[in-house]
N, C-alpha and C positions, 0 to 999 in steps of 0.2 A: 504494500500500500504506500503510495507516494504522499509526501506532504503537499500542502497547497502550493508552496513555493516551487517545489520540484515539478508539480503538474503544470503550473502556469508557464514555467520556463520551457518545458518541453513543447507545449502547445504553441507558444510564441515563436519557437524555432522550427515549427512545422513538423514536429515529431509526434509519434503516437504516445499517448499517456494511458494510464489505467482506466480513466473515464473522462468524459468531458468536464471541463472546469465549470463550476457553478457560480453565478453572480446574482446577488440580490442587494441592490441599494448602494453599490460602490460608485455609481454615477447617477445623474438625473435621468438618464435613459433607462436604467435598470431599477429605478426606485419604486417604492410602493407607497400608496396613500396612507395617511395616518389612520384612517378608519379600518382599512384592510389590515394594516400592521397590527392594530390592537386586536382584531379578530384572529389573526395568525398566532399571536402570542397565547391567546386563550386556547386555540385549537391544539397548540403544542403542549399545553398544560404548564406553561411558564407563568410566573407571577406577572400580572398586568403592569404593575408599577407605572412608571412614567412613559409617555410617548412624546418624543421631541420632533417638532416640525421645523426643518431647516430651510425648506423651500416653500414659501407662502403663496406662490403662484400655483404650483401643482399640488400643494399640501403633502409634500413628501416627508416621510418619517426617517429619522436616523435609525438604522438597523443595529441593534445591540449584539454584543458578543454571544450571549446565550442562544439567541435566535440563529446567528451565523453557524454556531457549533451544532445546534440541533439539526440543521438542514445540510450540513457539510459544505457550506459556502466557502469558496476559495479566494474571494476578493474582499477587501474592506474599503470603506470610503475614506478618502482624504478630504476633509471639509474644504469647500471652496471659500476663499477669502478675497474680497468681502462676499457675503451672501447677497441674494437678490435684494433690491431696494437699498443697497449699501449697508445692510445690517451686519453686525459683528457676530461671529461664531464664538461661543464659549459661555456667555452669561445667559440664563434662561429665566422665564417667568411663566406662570400659568395664565392661560387665556381660554375663555369659554366661547365656543363657536355657536352658530345658529341652531344647531341641533341639540344643544345642551351639553355636548361632550367637551371636556377640558383637556387641552394638550399644552405642552411646554413650547413656547416660541422664543425667538431671540428677545432679550430684555429690552433692546432699544426699538422694538416694534410698537409703535404708538399710532394706530390708525384713528381717523376721524369718522365718527358714525353719523351718517345722514339721517334725516327725518324718517326715511323709508326703511332704515335699518342697514342699508348698504355700508360697507366699510371702505374708506378711501385712504390710500397712502401714496407716497411719491417714490420715484426711483432713488432719490438721494435724500437723506435726512435733511429737512429744512427746504427741500427743493419743490 
């Protein structure tokens, strides 16, 4: 059985590995929504704990090590800096969304709520 590092190195060098490399959430393309991620943790029997949303456009969750391990994932996310809207990665705060679910979001996310309940933010803080 290969380690993830060995597997990925073989695949990147166009060599056969013991199985295909698995990716979940290492990029925005392979990410999963916060709602789906919460359900996945539940289905895997893992403590629900926190769910962090690092991409507020696509509502992508940061995939934690216990989930990566349970699924045999070979890649991990290197957080983009800055995040969308110029937000910083690292400090988090709870934020409750329209369906009543609370997720952790970047601490400097401070949207303005319109009368109709829509949330507005800008690409750059103060912009």
